[in-house]
C-alpha positions in Angstrom: -3.4 -50.1 5.2 -4.5 -53.3 3.7 -7.7 -53.6 1.7 -9.4 -56.3 -0.3 -8.9 -55.3 -3.9 -12.1 -53.9 -5.5 -11.4 -55.9 -8.7 -8.9 -58.6 -7.6 -9.2 -60.8 -10.6 -11.6 -59.3 -13.1 -13.3 -60.0 -16.3 -15.2 -57.4 -18.3 -18.1 -58.6 -20.5 -18.5 -55.6 -22.8 -21.0 -55.1 -25.6 -20.0 -52.8 -28.4 -22.4 -51.2 -30.8 -21.5 -50.9 -34.5 -23.4 -49.1 -37.2 -25.4 -51.5 -39.3 -24.7 -52.0 -43.0 -27.3 -51.2 -45.6 -30.5 -49.4 -44.9 -31.2 -51.1 -41.6 -31.0 -48.7 -38.7 -30.4 -51.4 -36.0 -27.0 -51.5 -34.4 -25.1 -54.8 -34.3 -23.4 -55.9 -31.0 -20.5 -58.1 -30.3 -19.2 -59.2 -26.9 -15.6 -59.0 -25.8 -14.3 -60.3 -22.5 -11.2 -58.8 -21.0 -9.5 -60.7 -18.2 -6.8 -59.4 -15.9 -5.5 -59.3 -12.3 -5.2 -56.3 -10.2 -1.9 -55.6 -8.5 -1.9 -53.0 -5.7 0.5 -50.0 -6.1 0.4 -48.7 -2.6 -1.4 -45.6 -3.8 -4.3 -45.2 -1.4 -5.9 -42.0 -0.1 -8.5 -41.2 2.6 -10.2 -37.8 3.0 -11.9 -37.7 6.4 -14.9 -35.4 6.5 -16.6 -34.5 9.9 -17.2 -36.3 12.1 -13.6 -37.4 12.0 -12.4 -40.8 13.0 -9.4 -42.4 14.6 -6.9 -43.9 12.1 -5.6 -47.3 13.2 -3.1 -49.7 11.6 -5.8 -51.0 9.3 -7.1 -47.5 8.4 -10.1 -45.5 9.6 -12.1 -47.1 12.4 -15.4 -45.7 11.0 -16.4 -44.1 7.8 -18.9 -41.2 7.7 -21.0 -39.9 4.9 -18.9 -37.8 2.5 -15.6 -39.5 3.3 -13.5 -40.2 0.2 -11.3 -43.2 -0.5 -9.1 -43.3 -3.6 -6.7 -45.8 -4.9 -5.0 -47.1 -8.0 -3.7 -50.4 -9.2 -1.8 -51.9 -12.1 -3.7 -54.2 -14.4 -1.8 -57.4 -15.4 -2.5 -59.9 -18.2 -2.4 -63.7 -17.8 1.4 -63.7 -18.0 1.6 -61.1 -15.2 2.7 -58.4 -17.7 1.3 -54.8 -17.3 -1.6 -54.1 -19.6 -3.0 -50.9 -18.0 -4.0 -49.0 -14.9 -7.1 -48.8 -12.7 -8.0 -45.6 -10.8 -10.9 -45.6 -8.4 -12.6 -43.0 -6.2 -15.3 -43.9 -3.7 -17.6 -41.7 -1.7 -19.2 -43.0 1.5 -23.0 -42.7 1.3 -24.0 -44.6 4.4 -21.7 -44.5 7.5 -20.2 -47.5 9.3 -17.1 -49.7 9.3 -15.4 -50.9 6.1 -17.6 -54.0 6.0 -21.0 -52.4 6.6 -20.7 -48.9 5.2 -22.1 -48.1 1.7 -20.0 -46.4 -0.9 -20.5 -45.2 -4.5 -17.3 -45.9 -6.5 -16.4 -44.8 -10.0 -13.2 -45.5 -11.9 -11.4 -45.8 -15.1 -9.5 -48.8 -16.5 -7.0 -47.3 -18.9 -5.6 -49.8 -21.5 -3.4 -49.4 -24.5 -6.3 -49.3 -26.9 -8.7 -47.1 -24.9 -10.4 -46.8 -21.5 -13.5 -48.1 -19.7 -15.5 -46.1 -17.2 -16.8 -48.3 -14.3 -19.2 -47.9 -11.4 -20.1 -49.9 -8.3 -22.2 -49.2 -5.2 -23.3 -50.6 -2.0 -21.2 -52.5 0.6 -18.1 -52.3 -1.6 -15.6 -53.7 0.9 -18.0 -56.3 2.6 -18.0 -59.5 0.6 -16.6 -61.4 -2.2 -18.8 -60.1 -5.0 -17.0 -57.4 -6.9 -19.4 -56.7 -9.7 -20.5 -53.4 -11.3 -21.4 -51.6 -14.5 -19.3 -50.6 -17.5 -20.7 -47.2 -18.3 -18.8 -46.4 -21.5 -15.4 -46.2 -23.0 -13.0 -44.6 -25.4 -10.9 -45.8 -28.3 -11.5 -49.5 -29.0 -14.2 -49.4 -26.2 -16.3 -46.5 -27.6 -20.0 -47.2 -27.0 -19.1 -50.0 -24.5 -21.7 -51.2 -22.1 -21.8 -54.2 -19.8 -20.6 -55.3 -16.5 -17.5 -56.4 -14.6 -17.3 -59.3 -12.3 -14.6 -60.8 -10.1 
């Protein structure tokens, strides 16, 4: 099954909060942009909840509410060297074909120095806009917020 990568070439604009120095209680923020390309691994799953659908060469003919789509990809840096992994799980919230169904997707970008939790919703496989929210992170990305864009 072929699919348009959810994050084909992606940049994360992430704001990090740091404790302020001195008696000031305000947090200071800095921005860090991570850029990578997504390379498909062939790891793709589809859980078909009733009503079930026909599976064609390009995958399910129709998605129904509650269907699940999962996939993972390798994350590559500018020199095409592996820098991490991306794991995504999507739940169908509004039925239809791939282009017009609505999904809620959450995922994790795992990198050498931590991980980022991501979310995206709507017509995920419809257009060219692959943007969503950075919900948080671990390690070097603890307290991260921001967005990702293609």
